[in-house]
N, C-alpha and C positions, 0 to 999 in steps of 0.2 A: 746546521746550527739554527735553533728555533729562536725567532725574535720574541723578546719579552713583550707582553701586552702592556700597553700604557694603562696606568691606573684610571678608573672611571672619574669623570669630572665631578668634583665635590660640589655639593649644594652651597650656595652663597649663604653666609651668616646673616645677611640682610633678609634673605628669603625665609630662613629658619625663624628669625625673630618676628617677622611679619606674620607668619602662620601662628606663632604663639600669641601674638598680640591680638589676633582676631578672636580668640576665645574669651578673653577679657574677665573683668570683675575679680571676684575673690581669689581665683586660682592664678591670676596674671603674674604676680611676683614669682611664684614657684615655677611657672611655665617659662618665664623669661630667663631665670637662672639656668634651667635645664637646657634651653636653646643655646645660650651662650657657652656653657660648658661643652656641649656636644659639637657646636659649630667651630669653636676655637681650640678644641683638643685639651681643655683644662679638666682637672679632676674635681674642683670645687668652685662655688661661686657664692657671692653675697650681694644683695641689693639693698642699698641704704638711701634714705632721703635726708635732705637738709643737713649735710654732714658738717658739724662743728662740735666743739666741746660741749656746748649746752643743748644742742638740738639734734643729736644723733637719733634717727629713727630707722631701726632695722626692719625692712619689710620681709626679707626671707634670707636664710642661709641654708645651703644644701646639707650641711652637717655641723657637728659641734666644732670641728676644727676651723671651718670657715667663719663661724660665729666668733670663735676666739681670736682669729686673725683680725677681724673687723673691730671687735671690742677693744683689743689691745691698742690698735692704732688710734681709735677715737678717745680712749682714755689718756693716751700720751699726746694727743693732738699732733701726731707726726706719722709719717709713713706714706707709701705710694697711694693709698686710697684718699688720704687727706690732701696730699699734694695735687692729685688729679682733679679732685672736686673743686678745690679752692682756686687752683690755677687754670681750671677749665681746659685741660689738655690731657691726652692719654699719657700714662706713665707706665713704663715697663722696667721692673727691677729684677735682675737675674743674679745668680750666685749668692743667694741669701746666706748660705752656710759659711761664706767667707767674710761676711760683714762683721766688723768689730765694734761698731758704735751706732747709736741712734736707734730709731724704732725698728729698723731692719734687723738689728742684732737681737732685739727682744722677740721679733717674729721668729727668728731662727731658734731661739731658746725655747719659746713657749709652744710653737708649732713646728717641731723639728723636721718633719718630712716635707715642708714646703720649700721648693727650690727657687721659684720665681713667682712674681705677681704682676698681672696686667690690670691696671685700673682705668676704667673708661668713664669720663665725666658726663653728667647730664646737666645741661644748663639751658636757660632761656633768657634772651635779651641780656646777655652777659651777667646773668645771675645764677650762681650755683644752686642746683636743686637736688642733685643726687649723684650716685656713683655705682657702677657695676664693677665689682672686683672679682677677678678670676685667679684662682690659686692652682699652681702646677706643682705636683709632687715629684716631678722629674724634669730635667732640663728639656726645653722644647724651643725650636727655632721659630720665632714669630717675626715675620718680615714686616717692613713698613707698609707694603700694600695690604697685608692682612690686618694690621692695626687700623689702617684707614677704613677698611671695610667694617671692622668691628665698631669703630666710632660712628659710622653711618647707622649701623644696627642699633647703637645706643640711642641715637636720635629717634629712631623708629620706636624704641621701647619707651622713651619719654613721652612721645606723642600719644602712645597707647595709655600710659599712666594718667596723663592729663585728660584724655578722652573719657576714661572710666573713673575719674576722680569722684570722691565723696566730698562735698563742700559743706563747711560749717554754716548752717542756715542762719544762725544768730549773728555771725560776724561777717558773712559774705566773703570769707577767705577764698582766694583763688588758687592757693597752693593745693597740690594733691594730698588728701588726708586718707591714709590707709591705716589699718590696724597694725600696731607695732608687734613684731614677733615677740611673744612673751618670754622667750629665752634671753632676750636682751635686757630685761628689767633688772636682773641681778648686777649687770655691769654698770648700770646707772648708779647703783648704791656703792659699788666699789670705787667708781670715779668720784663720787661725793666724798668718800672717806679719804681718798688720795688728795683731793683738793684741800680738805680740812688740815691734813698733815702738812701739805706744802705751804699753806697760809701761815700756820703756826711756826714752822721752822724756817721759812724763807728759802725753801729749796724748790727744785723743779718738780713737776708732777711725776716725771719718770723716777726721780729719787724717792719721792713719797710712795709710789707704787712698789718700788723695790723694798722699802722699809716694811710695808704691809705684807709683802711676800715673805720677807725674813721672819716676821712675827708669826705668820700663819704656819711656816715650817717649824719654827721653834716650839710653838705650842700645840702642834698637831691639829691645826684647824684648817678648814677650807678658806680660800681667800675671801669668799663671801662672808663667812662667819667672823673672820677677823675684821672685815669692814663694818659689819653690823654691830660687833662688839664695841667699836669705836664710836659709831654714830648713835647707838642706843645702849649705852652702858647699863648693866644691871648688877645686882649683887653677885651673880654667878660669873660676870665677865671681869677679867683682870686687864683688859686692853685699854690703854689710855694713850694720849699723845706722847711722843717721845720727849724725854727730858735730858738735859745735858749730862745729868749724873746717873741716869737710869736706863740708857738705851742699850739694847742688845749689841753684842760685839759686831754682829753682821750688819748692823744698820748703816745705810749709806746716806741717809738724809742728814744734812748738816745745817747748822744754824748759820 
């Protein structure tokens, strides 16, 4: 009977991220996302700074699904990425397909092949600065020691971002200032429209977003076009704020 060979020792995620961090500058966000996905066995990653409803800055997403996962969470101000960043602790959420409520259910609906998310916070002096979110398209066992290693790697990544930061000369801002991924701009407009509906109707942002999704499906528009139609109405646009007597049947936003 031949003894099976032990698998080769895997390279530490901290080492992988340190190598990526050494390259620096403009390619750093992309290289960090690649290092984390490869080192943690994830299929997608997204790196965001200053995560909050008003200040989400996406530095890089490995693909459109990772972008959508981040955008959805920041639009709803809920989800593992938000919780990890604001609570400054790693968050692992598994079994997304079984979730029935909250941002996790929206993730399962909008990004249906995501099975679990590992969100790693980046903070300094107890101040949230960013989050690295890893998206898994299949269940994967991520152990506490692996999460601890990944969190140390996130600290290395933050050190690199701060080291290569671009500082606003006029304001002396000490926060890292990187170019926002242009793909995220459309989600800022969608969030503005959802906030407008929520303020008008006294409902949650999640309900307002669901109303926008219902209107876009009813009228055959993209979600972005539906949001723009509400924010910048024109003679060609028929989208307006929901009214008690004129809402579509599928509207969930309630007064």
